[in-house]
C-alpha positions as CSV (number, residue, x, y, z in Angstrom):
1,M,-54.7,96.4,-58.2
2,S,-54.4,95.4,-61.7
3,A,-53.3,92.9,-64.5
4,I,-51.6,95.1,-66.8
5,V,-50.2,94.9,-70.5
6,G,-49.7,96.8,-73.3
7,I,-47.0,97.1,-76.4
8,Y,-45.1,99.9,-77.9
9,Q,-43.6,100.1,-81.1
10,Q,-40.1,101.0,-81.8
11,N,-39.9,101.9,-85.4
12,K,-43.0,104.2,-85.7
13,E,-45.0,101.5,-87.8
14,P,-48.2,100.9,-87.3
15,L,-49.1,98.8,-84.0
16,E,-51.1,96.0,-85.0
17,Q,-54.4,96.0,-83.1
18,Q,-55.3,92.6,-83.5
19,V,-52.3,91.3,-81.5
20,A,-53.1,94.0,-78.9
21,E,-56.6,92.1,-78.1
22,L,-55.1,88.8,-78.4
23,L,-52.8,90.2,-75.1
24,M,-56.0,91.1,-73.6
25,N,-57.6,88.1,-74.0
26,Q,-55.0,86.1,-72.4
27,L,-56.0,87.9,-69.2
28,S,-59.8,87.4,-69.2
29,Q,-59.4,84.5,-66.6
30,F,-58.8,87.3,-64.1
31,P,-62.3,88.8,-62.4
32,A,-62.3,92.5,-62.9
33,D,-64.3,95.7,-61.9
34,K,-63.7,97.5,-64.9
35,I,-61.4,96.8,-68.4
36,S,-60.2,99.7,-70.2
37,K,-57.4,100.1,-72.9
38,I,-56.0,103.1,-75.0
39,Y,-54.1,103.0,-78.5
40,N,-52.3,104.8,-80.9
41,E,-50.3,104.6,-83.7
42,R,-47.6,103.2,-81.7
43,L,-49.0,102.3,-78.4
44,F,-51.5,100.2,-76.6
45,F,-52.2,100.3,-73.2
46,G,-54.4,97.9,-71.4
47,C,-55.7,96.8,-67.7
48,Y,-58.2,94.3,-66.1
49,A,-59.0,96.9,-62.7
50,Q,-59.8,94.9,-59.9
51,W,-60.4,98.2,-56.9
52,I,-59.2,97.6,-53.5
53,T,-58.3,101.4,-52.3
54,P,-61.2,103.7,-52.0
55,E,-59.3,106.2,-54.5
56,S,-59.1,103.2,-56.9
57,I,-63.1,102.8,-57.6
58,Q,-64.0,104.4,-60.8
59,E,-60.3,105.3,-61.5
60,E,-58.9,105.5,-65.2
61,N,-56.5,103.3,-65.6
62,P,-55.0,103.9,-68.3
63,Y,-54.9,107.1,-68.1
64,Y,-54.0,109.7,-70.5
65,D,-53.2,113.1,-69.5
66,D,-53.8,114.9,-72.9
67,D,-51.9,118.5,-72.0
68,R,-48.9,117.1,-71.0
69,K,-49.3,114.1,-73.4
70,L,-48.3,111.4,-70.9
71,A,-50.1,107.5,-70.5
72,I,-50.0,105.8,-67.8
73,V,-50.8,102.4,-66.9
74,A,-50.0,100.8,-63.5
75,D,-50.5,97.9,-60.8
76,A,-50.2,100.0,-57.4
77,I,-51.0,100.9,-54.5
78,I,-49.1,103.9,-53.1
79,D,-48.5,104.1,-49.2
80,N,-46.6,107.6,-48.8
81,R,-49.6,109.6,-50.4
82,E,-49.4,112.4,-47.6
83,E,-45.5,112.9,-48.1
84,L,-45.9,112.9,-52.0
85,F,-49.3,115.4,-52.0
86,Q,-47.1,117.7,-49.9
87,L,-44.0,117.6,-52.3
88,L,-46.0,117.7,-55.3
89,M,-47.8,121.0,-53.5
90,V,-51.3,119.3,-54.7
91,E,-54.0,121.1,-52.9
92,R,-55.6,119.4,-49.6
93,R,-59.1,119.5,-51.4
94,E,-57.9,117.8,-54.5
95,R,-56.2,114.5,-53.0
96,E,-58.8,112.5,-52.1
97,K,-60.2,112.6,-55.9
98,I,-56.6,111.3,-57.1
99,S,-56.0,108.0,-57.8
100,D,-52.6,105.9,-57.1
101,T,-52.2,105.7,-61.0
102,Q,-52.5,109.9,-61.1
103,L,-50.0,110.0,-58.8
104,I,-47.4,108.5,-59.8
105,L,-47.9,110.3,-63.2
106,Y,-47.8,113.4,-60.8
107,A,-44.2,112.1,-59.6
108,Y,-43.1,111.3,-63.6
109,R,-44.3,115.1,-64.1
110,K,-42.1,116.6,-61.8
111,W,-39.1,113.9,-61.3
112,G,-38.9,112.5,-64.4
113,K,-36.8,108.6,-64.6
114,E,-35.9,110.1,-61.0
115,C,-39.4,109.7,-59.8
116,P,-39.4,105.8,-58.4
117,K,-36.8,106.8,-55.8
118,Y,-39.6,108.8,-54.2
119,L,-42.7,106.1,-54.4
120,I,-43.0,103.7,-51.3
121,G,-45.5,100.8,-51.8
122,D,-46.3,98.0,-54.0
123,F,-46.0,98.8,-57.7
124,A,-45.6,98.0,-61.0
125,F,-46.2,100.4,-63.9
126,M,-45.4,101.9,-67.7
127,I,-45.4,105.4,-69.1
128,W,-45.6,106.9,-72.4
129,D,-43.7,110.3,-72.8
130,E,-45.0,111.5,-76.3
131,R,-42.8,114.2,-76.0
132,E,-39.6,112.8,-75.1
133,E,-41.0,109.3,-77.6
134,R,-39.7,107.6,-74.3
135,L,-41.2,104.3,-72.6
136,F,-40.6,104.6,-69.0
137,G,-41.8,102.0,-66.3
138,A,-40.3,100.5,-62.6
139,R,-41.2,98.1,-60.0
140,D,-41.3,98.4,-56.5
141,F,-37.8,97.9,-54.2
142,S,-38.7,94.1,-53.4
143,G,-40.7,93.2,-56.3
144,A,-44.3,92.8,-54.2
145,R,-46.0,92.9,-57.8
146,T,-44.6,91.4,-60.9
147,L,-43.8,92.6,-64.7
148,Y,-42.6,91.1,-67.4
149,Y,-41.5,92.3,-71.2
150,T,-40.4,90.9,-74.5
151,T,-39.0,92.5,-77.8
152,H,-39.9,91.3,-80.8
153,S,-40.1,92.5,-84.6
154,S,-39.4,96.3,-82.8
155,S,-42.0,96.0,-80.7
156,L,-41.6,95.7,-76.9
157,F,-44.7,93.9,-74.9
158,F,-45.1,93.9,-71.4
159,C,-47.6,92.6,-68.9
160,T,-47.9,91.6,-65.3
161,T,-48.4,87.3,-66.5
162,M,-46.2,85.7,-68.8
163,A,-48.9,84.1,-70.5
164,P,-50.0,86.6,-73.0
165,L,-46.3,86.9,-73.9
166,L,-46.3,83.1,-74.4
167,S,-49.1,83.5,-76.8
168,L,-47.1,85.9,-79.1
169,P,-48.1,84.8,-82.9
170,N,-44.9,83.5,-84.7
171,R,-43.0,82.7,-81.3
172,R,-41.8,79.4,-80.0
173,N,-41.2,78.7,-76.4
174,H,-37.7,77.6,-75.5
175,L,-36.5,76.9,-72.2
176,N,-34.1,79.2,-70.4
177,E,-31.5,77.0,-69.4
178,Q,-29.5,79.9,-67.3
179,W,-32.9,80.3,-65.3
180,L,-33.4,76.5,-65.1
181,A,-29.5,76.0,-63.6
182,E,-30.0,78.4,-61.1
183,Y,-33.2,77.2,-59.7
184,L,-32.0,73.9,-59.5
185,A,-28.0,74.5,-57.7
186,I,-29.5,77.0,-55.4
187,I,-30.9,74.4,-52.4
188,G,-32.8,77.4,-50.8
189,M,-36.2,78.7,-51.2
190,V,-34.4,81.4,-53.7
191,D,-35.4,80.4,-57.3
192,V,-32.6,82.1,-59.1
193,V,-30.0,85.4,-58.2
194,D,-30.3,86.7,-61.9
195,M,-33.6,88.9,-61.4
196,N,-33.6,89.5,-64.8
197,L,-34.3,85.7,-66.3
198,T,-37.6,83.7,-66.2
199,P,-37.8,80.3,-67.4
200,Y,-38.6,81.0,-70.9
201,E,-36.2,82.4,-73.5
202,H,-36.8,85.8,-74.5
203,I,-39.0,86.7,-71.8
204,Y,-37.8,88.7,-69.0
205,Q,-38.7,90.3,-65.7
206,L,-37.9,93.4,-64.4
207,P,-36.1,93.3,-61.3
208,P,-37.1,94.3,-57.9
209,S,-36.0,98.5,-57.4
210,Y,-35.4,98.8,-60.8
211,S,-36.5,101.1,-63.8
212,I,-36.8,100.6,-67.8
213,S,-36.6,102.7,-70.0
214,V,-36.9,102.5,-73.7
215,Q,-36.3,104.8,-76.3
216,K,-35.9,104.5,-79.7
217,Q,-34.3,100.9,-80.3
218,S,-32.6,100.6,-76.8
219,V,-33.8,99.3,-73.7
220,V,-31.8,100.3,-70.5
221,L,-32.1,98.7,-66.9
222,K,-31.1,101.0,-64.2
223,Q,-31.2,100.2,-60.4
224,Y,-32.9,103.2,-58.7
225,R,-32.5,102.1,-55.2
226,S,-29.9,100.1,-53.1
227,L,-30.2,99.3,-49.0
228,D,-26.3,99.0,-49.0
229,S,-25.7,101.6,-46.0
230,V,-28.3,103.2,-43.7
231,K,-27.4,105.5,-41.7
232,K,-27.2,104.8,-38.1
233,L,-29.7,105.9,-35.3
234,K,-28.8,106.9,-32.1
235,L,-31.3,108.1,-29.6
236,K,-30.9,109.1,-25.9
237,T,-33.1,105.9,-24.1
238,D,-34.1,102.5,-24.5
239,D,-37.8,103.9,-24.3
240,E,-37.4,106.3,-27.3
241,Y,-36.2,103.4,-29.8
242,V,-39.0,101.9,-28.8
243,E,-41.7,105.2,-29.5
244,A,-40.0,106.0,-32.8
245,F,-40.6,102.2,-34.1
246,Q,-44.2,102.2,-32.8
247,D,-44.5,105.2,-34.7
248,V,-43.2,104.4,-38.3
249,F,-44.6,101.0,-37.8
250,G,-47.8,102.4,-37.0
251,K,-47.7,104.4,-40.3
252,A,-46.9,101.5,-42.2
253,I,-49.9,99.6,-41.0
254,S,-52.3,102.7,-41.6
255,A,-51.1,102.6,-45.5
256,R,-51.5,99.2,-46.1
257,V,-55.2,99.1,-43.8
258,R,-56.4,101.4,-46.8
259,T,-59.1,99.2,-48.8
260,H,-62.9,100.1,-49.8
261,K,-63.4,96.5,-48.8
262,Q,-62.9,94.2,-45.7
263,V,-58.6,93.8,-44.2
264,G,-57.9,90.3,-43.4
265,I,-54.7,88.9,-41.7
266,Q,-52.8,85.7,-42.1
267,L,-52.4,85.2,-38.4
268,S,-50.0,82.7,-36.8
269,G,-49.2,82.3,-32.9
270,G,-45.9,84.0,-33.5
271,L,-44.8,87.9,-33.0
272,D,-44.6,89.2,-36.4
273,S,-48.3,88.9,-37.7
274,G,-49.5,89.3,-34.1
275,S,-47.7,92.6,-33.4
276,I,-49.8,93.5,-37.4
277,A,-53.0,92.1,-35.9
278,A,-52.7,94.5,-32.8
279,F,-51.5,97.4,-34.9
280,A,-54.2,97.1,-37.1
281,Y,-56.9,96.6,-34.9
282,Q,-55.4,99.6,-32.9
283,E,-56.4,101.3,-36.8
284,L,-59.6,100.2,-37.4
285,K,-61.3,99.8,-34.3
286,D,-63.4,103.2,-34.7
287,S,-64.5,101.9,-37.9
288,P,-67.1,99.4,-38.9
289,K,-64.6,97.3,-40.5
290,K,-64.0,94.3,-38.2
291,L,-60.2,92.7,-38.7
292,K,-60.4,89.4,-40.0
293,T,-57.8,86.5,-38.9
294,F,-57.0,83.5,-41.3
295,S,-54.8,80.8,-39.4
296,Y,-53.7,77.5,-40.9
297,I,-53.3,74.7,-38.6
298,P,-52.7,70.4,-39.1
299,P,-55.4,68.3,-39.3
300,K,-56.8,66.7,-36.5
301,D,-55.2,63.4,-37.1
302,F,-51.8,64.6,-37.5
303,K,-49.4,62.7,-35.1
304,D,-46.8,65.6,-34.1
305,F,-43.2,64.3,-34.5
306,T,-41.4,67.8,-34.0
307,P,-39.0,68.5,-31.3
308,K,-40.5,70.0,-28.5
309,H,-39.4,73.7,-29.4
310,L,-41.2,73.5,-32.4
311,I,-45.2,73.7,-32.7
312,P,-47.0,72.7,-36.0
313,N,-50.1,73.8,-34.0
314,E,-50.2,77.0,-32.6
315,T,-54.2,77.2,-31.9
316,A,-53.0,77.7,-28.2
317,Y,-51.1,80.9,-29.3
318,I,-53.4,82.0,-31.9
319,T,-56.3,81.9,-29.3
320,S,-54.7,83.7,-26.8
321,T,-53.8,86.9,-29.3
322,V,-57.3,87.0,-30.6
323,Q,-58.5,87.2,-27.4
324,H,-56.1,89.5,-25.9
325,I,-56.9,92.0,-28.6
326,G,-60.2,91.2,-28.7
327,G,-62.8,92.4,-31.7
328,M,-61.8,90.4,-34.6
329,E,-63.3,87.8,-36.6
330,S,-61.1,84.6,-36.3
331,H,-60.9,81.7,-38.6
332,I,-58.8,78.9,-37.8
333,L,-58.5,76.6,-41.2
334,P,-57.5,72.9,-41.2
335,F,-57.9,72.9,-45.2
336,E,-59.0,69.5,-44.7
337,N,-58.3,67.4,-48.5
338,Q,-55.9,69.9,-49.6
339,D,-52.2,68.9,-50.2
340,S,-48.7,69.6,-52.0
341,F,-49.1,66.7,-54.3
342,S,-52.7,67.2,-56.1
343,E,-52.0,71.0,-56.4
344,I,-49.2,71.1,-58.3
345,E,-50.9,71.6,-61.6
346,L,-52.8,74.2,-60.3
347,N,-50.0,75.7,-58.7
348,L,-48.4,75.8,-61.8
349,N,-50.9,77.4,-63.3
350,I,-50.9,80.3,-61.2
351,M,-46.9,80.9,-61.2
352,E,-46.4,79.9,-64.3
353,M,-42.9,78.6,-63.5
354,P,-41.6,75.8,-61.2
355,Y,-41.5,76.9,-57.2
356,K,-39.9,75.5,-54.4
357,F,-42.5,75.9,-51.7
358,F,-44.3,73.1,-52.0
359,E,-44.6,72.1,-48.1
360,N,-46.8,75.1,-47.1
361,S,-48.5,76.1,-51.3
362,Y,-51.8,74.7,-50.0
363,W,-52.6,76.7,-47.0
364,M,-51.5,79.7,-48.7
365,R,-53.3,79.7,-51.9
366,G,-56.1,78.4,-49.2
367,M,-55.8,81.6,-47.1
368,F,-56.4,83.7,-50.4
369,A,-59.4,81.5,-51.4
370,E,-60.9,82.1,-47.8
371,A,-60.3,86.0,-47.6
372,S,-61.8,86.3,-50.8
373,G,-64.9,84.6,-50.1
374,S,-65.0,86.7,-46.7
375,G,-64.9,90.3,-48.9
376,V,-61.3,91.0,-47.8
377,G,-59.3,93.0,-50.2
378,V,-56.0,93.1,-48.2
379,L,-54.6,90.3,-46.7
380,L,-52.1,91.3,-44.1
381,N,-48.9,89.4,-43.4
382,G,-45.8,89.3,-42.0
383,G,-43.5,87.8,-43.7
384,R,-40.4,89.7,-43.8
385,G,-40.7,90.0,-39.9
386,N,-37.5,87.7,-39.0
387,L,-35.8,89.8,-40.6
388,S,-36.7,93.4,-40.1
389,I,-39.3,94.0,-36.7
390,S,-38.3,90.6,-35.2
391,W,-34.4,90.4,-35.8
392,G,-32.6,89.5,-32.8
393,A,-31.3,85.8,-32.3
394,S,-29.6,86.1,-28.5
395,L,-27.1,83.1,-29.1
396,D,-25.7,84.9,-32.3
397,Y,-25.7,88.2,-30.6
398,Y,-23.6,86.5,-27.9
399,A,-21.5,85.4,-30.4
400,F,-21.0,88.9,-31.6
401,L,-19.6,89.9,-28.0
402,L,-17.9,86.9,-27.7
403,K,-15.8,87.8,-30.7
404,R,-15.5,91.6,-29.5
405,I,-14.3,90.5,-26.0
406,R,-17.4,92.3,-24.6
407,W,-17.0,89.4,-21.7
408,L,-18.6,91.2,-18.6
409,K,-21.6,92.0,-20.9
410,L,-22.1,88.4,-22.2
411,L,-21.9,87.5,-18.7
412,Q,-24.6,89.9,-17.9
413,E,-26.6,89.0,-20.4
414,L,-26.2,85.5,-19.9
415,Q,-27.4,85.2,-16.7
416,H,-30.7,87.5,-17.9
417,F,-31.2,85.2,-20.3
418,S,-30.7,81.6,-18.1
419,Q,-33.3,84.2,-16.1
420,R,-35.9,83.6,-18.9
421,T,-35.3,80.5,-20.4
422,G,-33.8,78.2,-17.4
423,G,-30.3,76.6,-17.2
424,P,-26.9,77.2,-16.0
425,R,-25.6,80.5,-17.7
426,L,-22.3,78.9,-18.7
427,K,-23.4,75.8,-20.5
428,R,-24.2,78.0,-23.1
429,I,-20.5,78.9,-23.5
430,P,-19.2,75.8,-26.5
431,M,-22.7,76.8,-28.4
432,I,-21.4,80.4,-28.8
433,A,-18.2,79.8,-29.6
434,K,-19.1,77.8,-32.4
435,R,-21.2,80.8,-33.7
436,A,-18.4,82.8,-32.9
437,F,-15.9,80.6,-34.6
438,P,-17.4,79.0,-36.8
439,I,-14.0,77.8,-39.0
440,P,-13.0,74.9,-36.7
441,F,-16.4,73.7,-36.3
442,R,-17.6,73.1,-39.8
443,K,-18.3,70.0,-41.4
444,N,-16.9,68.6,-44.1
445,T,-19.7,66.8,-45.9
446,K,-22.4,67.9,-47.5
447,D,-25.9,68.5,-45.4
448,Y,-27.9,68.3,-48.8
449,P,-27.8,66.5,-51.8
450,T,-27.3,68.0,-55.3
451,L,-30.0,68.3,-57.4
452,I,-28.4,69.2,-60.5
453,N,-27.0,67.2,-63.2
454,E,-23.6,67.2,-62.7
455,D,-23.1,67.8,-66.8
456,F,-25.7,70.4,-67.0
457,A,-24.1,72.1,-64.3
458,R,-20.7,72.0,-66.0
459,K,-22.1,73.3,-69.4
460,T,-24.1,76.3,-67.9
461,K,-20.7,77.3,-65.6
462,V,-23.6,78.0,-63.2
463,Y,-21.4,77.4,-59.9
464,Q,-19.2,80.3,-61.3
465,K,-21.9,82.8,-61.9
466,L,-23.2,81.8,-58.4
467,K,-20.0,82.4,-56.3
468,S,-20.5,85.6,-57.5
469,Y,-23.2,86.3,-55.2
470,G,-21.6,84.3,-52.3
471,I,-23.0,80.9,-52.7
472,D,-20.8,78.1,-52.8
473,E,-21.0,74.6,-54.4
474,S,-23.1,73.2,-51.5
475,G,-25.9,75.5,-53.1
476,W,-26.1,78.2,-50.1
477,F,-24.5,80.9,-48.4
478,A,-20.6,80.3,-47.5
479,S,-20.7,82.7,-44.6
480,Q,-22.2,81.6,-41.4
481,N,-22.2,85.0,-39.9
482,V,-25.8,86.4,-39.4
483,F,-25.2,90.0,-39.4
484,K,-23.6,89.2,-42.8
485,Q,-26.1,87.3,-44.1
486,R,-28.8,89.7,-43.0
487,A,-27.0,92.5,-44.6
488,R,-26.5,90.2,-48.0
489,H,-30.5,89.7,-47.7
490,F,-31.3,93.3,-48.4
491,Q,-28.6,93.9,-50.8
492,D,-29.2,91.5,-53.1
493,L,-32.5,91.6,-54.8
494,F,-33.3,88.1,-55.8
495,H,-34.3,86.5,-51.7
496,W,-37.7,87.6,-52.1
497,N,-38.7,87.3,-55.8
498,A,-40.5,83.7,-55.3
499,S,-43.2,84.1,-52.6
500,N,-43.3,87.4,-54.1
501,T,-44.0,86.5,-57.4
502,W,-46.4,83.7,-55.9
503,S,-48.5,86.4,-53.7
504,A,-48.9,88.8,-56.5
505,K,-50.0,86.4,-58.9
506,L,-52.3,84.5,-56.3
507,S,-53.8,88.0,-55.9
508,L,-55.7,88.2,-59.5
509,P,-57.3,85.1,-59.5
510,Y,-58.9,86.0,-55.8
511,S,-59.3,89.7,-55.8
512,V,-57.0,89.6,-52.6
513,W,-53.6,91.9,-52.6
514,K,-51.5,90.7,-50.0
515,R,-49.9,93.6,-47.6
516,D,-46.7,93.0,-45.5
517,A,-46.1,95.7,-42.9
518,T,-42.7,94.2,-42.3
519,N,-41.3,94.9,-45.7
520,D,-42.6,98.4,-45.5
521,L,-39.1,100.3,-47.1
522,R,-39.4,102.9,-44.0
523,V,-39.8,100.1,-41.4
524,I,-36.9,98.1,-43.0
525,Q,-34.5,101.1,-43.0
526,F,-35.9,102.0,-39.7
527,C,-34.9,98.0,-38.6
528,L,-31.4,98.7,-40.4
529,S,-30.8,101.4,-38.6
530,L,-30.7,100.4,-35.1
531,P,-27.7,99.3,-32.7
532,E,-27.7,95.4,-32.3
533,D,-28.5,95.7,-28.3
534,Q,-32.1,96.9,-29.3
535,Y,-33.0,93.3,-30.4
536,V,-31.3,91.8,-27.7
537,M,-31.5,92.6,-24.2
538,K,-31.9,91.6,-20.7
539,G,-31.7,88.2,-22.1
540,L,-34.4,89.0,-24.3
541,D,-34.3,88.0,-28.0
542,R,-36.3,90.1,-30.6
543,A,-36.3,92.7,-27.9
544,L,-37.6,95.6,-29.9
545,I,-40.8,93.9,-31.2
546,R,-41.3,92.3,-27.6
547,R,-40.9,96.0,-25.7
548,A,-43.1,97.7,-28.5
549,T,-46.2,95.4,-28.2
550,K,-46.1,95.4,-24.4
551,G,-50.0,95.3,-23.4
552,L,-50.7,95.1,-26.9
553,L,-50.3,91.1,-27.1
554,P,-50.7,88.5,-24.7
555,D,-47.3,87.9,-22.4
556,K,-47.9,84.3,-23.6
557,V,-47.0,85.2,-27.1
558,R,-45.3,88.3,-26.7
559,L,-42.6,86.6,-24.3
560,N,-42.7,83.3,-25.2
561,Q,-38.5,82.4,-26.2
562,Q,-39.2,78.6,-25.4
563,T,-40.9,77.5,-28.9
564,R,-41.8,78.9,-32.3
565,G,-44.4,77.4,-34.6
566,V,-43.1,75.3,-37.5
567,Q,-45.9,75.7,-40.7
568,G,-46.0,72.8,-43.4
569,A,-44.8,70.0,-41.3
570,D,-47.7,68.3,-41.8
571,W,-47.3,68.3,-46.0
572,V,-46.5,64.8,-46.1
573,H,-49.1,63.3,-43.9
574,R,-51.7,65.1,-46.2
575,M,-50.5,63.5,-48.9
576,L,-51.6,60.2,-47.2
577,P,-54.8,59.2,-49.2
578,H,-52.5,60.0,-52.4
579,W,-49.5,58.0,-51.9
580,P,-50.3,55.1,-54.4
581,Q,-50.5,57.5,-57.4
582,F,-47.5,60.0,-55.8
583,L,-44.8,56.5,-55.9
584,T,-45.9,55.7,-59.5
585,E,-45.6,58.8,-60.8
586,S,-42.4,59.3,-58.8
587,K,-41.0,56.3,-60.5
588,K,-41.9,57.4,-64.0
589,L,-39.4,60.3,-63.5
590,L,-36.9,57.9,-63.7
591,T,-37.6,57.4,-67.6
592,H,-38.3,61.3,-68.0
593,E,-35.9,62.4,-70.6
594,K,-36.2,65.7,-70.5
595,L,-35.9,65.9,-66.8
596,L,-33.1,63.6,-67.0
597,M,-30.8,66.4,-68.8
598,Y,-31.1,68.6,-65.7
599,V,-31.4,66.6,-62.4
600,N,-29.6,64.3,-60.5
601,R,-30.8,60.9,-61.6
602,E,-28.8,59.1,-58.4
603,E,-30.2,61.6,-55.7
604,L,-33.6,61.8,-57.8
605,K,-33.1,57.4,-57.5
606,L,-32.0,57.7,-53.4
607,A,-35.1,60.1,-52.8
608,I,-37.7,57.4,-54.5
609,Q,-36.4,54.6,-52.8
610,K,-36.5,56.4,-49.4
611,A,-40.0,57.5,-50.0
612,E,-41.1,53.5,-50.9
613,K,-39.7,52.5,-47.3
614,G,-43.0,54.5,-46.0
615,I,-44.3,57.8,-44.7
616,D,-42.4,58.7,-41.3
617,A,-41.1,61.6,-39.4
618,S,-37.5,60.8,-41.0
619,F,-38.8,61.0,-45.1
620,V,-40.3,64.4,-44.1
621,M,-37.0,65.5,-42.3
622,D,-34.7,64.2,-44.8
623,P,-33.4,66.5,-47.7
624,R,-34.5,64.0,-50.3
625,S,-38.1,64.1,-49.5
626,K,-37.5,67.9,-51.1
627,V,-35.0,66.7,-54.0
628,L,-38.3,64.4,-55.0
629,M,-40.8,66.9,-54.7
630,R,-39.1,69.3,-56.6
631,S,-38.2,67.1,-59.4
632,M,-41.8,66.4,-60.0
633,V,-42.7,69.9,-60.0
634,L,-39.9,70.7,-62.9
635,A,-41.4,67.7,-64.7
636,K,-44.8,68.7,-64.6
637,F,-44.1,72.5,-65.6
638,L,-41.9,70.9,-68.7
639,D,-44.4,68.6,-69.4
640,K,-47.1,71.6,-69.8
641,F,-45.4,74.7,-70.8
642,L,-42.5,73.5,-73.2
């Protein structure tokens, strides 16, 4: 794992070494096991390396191949090493000596600009091909690692973070209003749909699944991978699907516990992280390492206001998983005295941009800090599980059966579902019909207030742009069909940008790499290839992962269909000690001239009025609480960075 930086002189003018040193100095805030750099007349590569994998210890990064006149700098962990070694015909006795940085370069030597198609893992890299006079790089398929770039005076600059690029001499930083318009208009956790943009004009990010090729005066971006169409898998029995899944998931877990440090996991009381813990323990049980679990819970004085089917405090389920698997070191963390409001500026410094995930920001950052203090190098996570390994909502599948007039199958499934969850089977028909035929039942009013200033929206024509991505003027996807939404999720590249950016940037100050086995490319392709009846079966929702973890997880967790964990419900409660200050700063937003150019003043005013009435469940659940907090985050960003 590394923070990488570089300069490429496109017009063959001598490179200014003092500018290169300026960029490197901007990365000195991060701990590093080794700091390296290489120069020539036109090129500079630099790296603050943090050794995570055994092969990364003392590796050369940047690395220069003098025979082939190739240089590389990389921020990468490659997961399909054995497959690549076989394709590249690398002798077995040489494999342990080859770092992931060198392996990427070997792939480039064989496949050239097509090499990213063969790489599986989390990566961002740049390669200088001296013979072709080409700078070439790529970012992994889901953007687990970040890579930003800018051009100035016939030079291209790139870096893992934006701060070095913002520090370039003779440059003024201006707000990218198109980025901000998308950020404000989209009500969900997605930041923007245009993956090339950042909040700053003239600074761009390389989108996930894209490569960049710089030759002479041209900069060409190309998408190298798409999940638009995955060949469907047809096996003979249900057990064969489970066995096939266990095989591919096991390989993903095995690749992600490859570290010379300790292995940790963000463990909730649910199926996704629980299944990862179970498989990871099997992988590590014969090694000297002990899997360390880190679990967030609300503070003791939090009063639960959520419906009965939601559980903010998952201690009982977490403990059940830990005891059943055994042999793990458990850390259950209430993160006392940490909250969403008092950490805004800290989080902005890490993100370098506004963010929307304030409800969970304190404990997500807290887990990286706790893991780092426990000697963890890899922090496992199951963030993408809901759409991959644990896909399969019963009622949506039953709506699917209803629309296709498969009534006998539907009645059989409802009978099983009622036996598992209670209640008569036919009482769910109206609810299923609403999901199958949503248009007659669609509400005419907006459920979420509009945060963006209407004049600003018209000026930027943001809704016209969002429409091409399936997002309507409500600020979210128009389709109610979850199957289409899932397909769109994997077709579009922007869904995971904000959360992956957060994890990538958290990794740098804490020297901890988040690794999500539910986001493994092989796992996702496998899950997309399965027939829907493997995900809902005999009244069992999320049936694939429930069947695959039989014996590995306690049935209390594995077969739980009545309740689910909800994280961040205590975010307002945690702000109680700071509430007077929060209200004072909230009221100041109504006179923040720069902010009011972009946000809806009336909605902001209503949100403040709601906050003034006091802290209760209605404020937490009211969408205007998000309006207020997102406005405050944006105001602090505008004050600090622009």
